[in-house]
C-alpha positions as CSV (number, residue, x, y, z in Angstrom):
1,M,0.4,8.1,51.4
2,V,-1.9,5.3,49.6
3,D,-3.9,8.2,48.2
4,D,-0.6,9.4,46.5
5,D,-0.1,6.2,45.0
6,L,-3.6,6.0,43.8
7,R,-3.4,9.5,42.4
8,D,-0.3,8.6,40.5
9,Q,-1.8,5.5,39.2
10,I,-4.9,7.6,37.9
11,A,-2.6,10.1,36.4
12,R,-0.9,7.1,34.6
13,I,-4.0,5.8,33.2
14,E,-5.4,9.3,32.3
15,S,-2.2,9.7,30.1
16,D,-2.8,6.3,28.6
17,I,-6.5,7.3,27.9
18,E,-5.0,10.1,26.2
19,H,-3.1,8.3,24.0
20,L,-5.5,5.9,23.2
21,A,-7.8,8.5,22.3
22,E,-4.9,9.9,19.9
23,T,-4.9,6.5,18.3
24,L,-8.5,6.2,17.8
25,D,-8.4,9.6,16.2
26,R,-5.7,8.6,13.7
27,C,-7.8,5.3,13.0
28,R,-11.0,7.4,11.9
29,K,-9.0,9.4,9.9
30,A,-7.3,6.7,8.1
31,M,-10.7,5.2,7.8
32,L,-12.1,8.1,6.3
33,L,-9.4,8.4,3.8
34,S,-9.5,4.8,2.7
35,K,-13.3,5.2,2.2
36,V,-12.6,8.2,-0.3
37,A,-10.0,5.8,-1.8
38,I,-12.4,3.3,-2.7
39,G,-15.2,5.7,-3.8
40,V,-12.7,7.4,-6.1
41,G,-11.4,4.0,-7.8
42,A,-14.7,2.8,-8.1
43,V,-16.1,5.8,-9.8
44,C,-13.0,5.7,-12.4
45,A,-13.7,1.9,-13.1
46,L,-17.6,2.5,-13.4
47,A,-16.8,5.6,-15.6
48,Y,-14.7,3.2,-17.6
49,L,-17.3,0.8,-17.7
50,L,-20.0,3.1,-18.7
51,G,-17.9,4.5,-21.6
52,A,-17.6,8.1,-20.0
53,I,-13.8,7.8,-20.3
54,G,-11.6,6.0,-22.7
55,F,-9.3,3.2,-21.4
56,D,-6.2,4.0,-19.9
57,P,-4.2,1.2,-18.5
58,T,-2.4,3.2,-16.1
59,A,-5.7,5.0,-14.8
60,M,-7.3,1.5,-14.5
61,I,-4.6,-0.1,-12.3
62,G,-4.4,3.0,-10.2
63,A,-8.3,2.5,-9.7
64,I,-8.0,-0.9,-8.9
65,A,-5.2,-0.2,-6.9
66,A,-7.2,2.5,-4.8
67,V,-10.2,0.3,-4.2
68,I,-8.0,-2.7,-2.8
69,G,-5.5,-0.6,-1.0
70,G,-8.7,1.0,0.3
71,V,-10.5,-2.1,1.6
72,V,-7.1,-3.2,3.2
73,V,-6.6,-0.2,5.0
74,F,-10.2,0.3,6.1
75,G,-10.1,-3.4,7.3
76,S,-7.0,-2.8,9.3
77,N,-7.7,0.3,11.0
78,S,-11.2,-0.9,11.5
79,S,-9.8,-4.0,13.6
80,T,-7.5,-1.2,15.4
81,S,-10.0,1.1,16.3
82,K,-12.1,-1.8,17.9
83,Q,-9.4,-2.9,19.9
84,T,-8.4,0.6,21.2
85,A,-11.8,1.3,22.1
86,A,-12.0,-1.7,24.2
87,A,-8.7,-0.8,25.7
88,M,-10.0,2.6,26.4
89,K,-12.9,1.4,28.1
90,A,-11.0,-1.0,30.3
91,A,-8.4,1.8,31.4
92,E,-11.5,4.1,32.1
93,T,-13.1,1.2,34.2
94,Q,-9.9,0.6,36.0
95,R,-9.4,4.5,36.6
96,A,-13.4,4.6,37.9
97,R,-12.2,1.8,40.5
98,L,-9.1,3.6,41.5
99,I,-10.7,7.1,42.3
100,D,-13.6,5.1,44.3
101,M,-10.6,3.8,46.6
102,I,-9.5,7.2,47.3
103,D,-10.7,8.7,50.5
104,L,-12.7,11.6,49.4
105,R,-14.0,14.0,51.9
106,A,-16.5,16.8,51.4
107,E,-16.0,20.4,52.2
108,R,-18.3,23.3,52.2
109,R,-16.6,26.8,51.5
110,T,-18.5,29.8,53.2
111,N,-16.6,33.2,53.3
112,G,-13.3,31.7,52.0
113,H,-13.0,29.1,54.9
114,A,-13.4,25.5,54.5
115,R,-15.0,23.2,56.9
116,Q,-15.3,19.5,57.1
117,F,-18.3,17.7,57.6
118,E,-19.3,13.9,57.2
119,P,-21.2,13.1,54.2
120,D,-24.4,12.2,55.8
121,G,-24.4,15.9,56.9
122,I,-24.3,17.5,53.7
123,R,-26.2,20.5,53.7
124,C,-25.5,23.8,52.2
125,S,-27.6,27.1,52.1
126,G,-25.3,29.2,49.6
127,G,-21.9,27.6,50.1
128,Q,-19.8,25.6,47.5
129,Y,-19.2,22.0,48.2
130,L,-15.7,20.6,47.1
131,L,-14.2,17.1,47.0
132,T,-10.7,16.8,48.3
């Protein structure tokens, strides 16, 4: 019964870890997009300064906004990414602790029949070992 409670807690933590992984993935995508925005804005501003393109106020405002917006989005998602990674590590540590608390028994399968044996007597010649 206690093992069932532990298994439920482990399942809940694994669900949380999946959600955190999705959040981390979204942060990485937003950070990549913000780097692209910074790069495009910087290239447009540099092209104007070098005389490659003529002055267009709308384009310059857009370039400056892209650089500033990219920096803000990158910084925000960078800190969120660090917090999410720390939360994932803590959840994985908690999950490992709970798994260690479960009473695991080793079984050897031979000819379709399972036989339990003590961990110090683990020997197998051709059978499969399973943890239950």
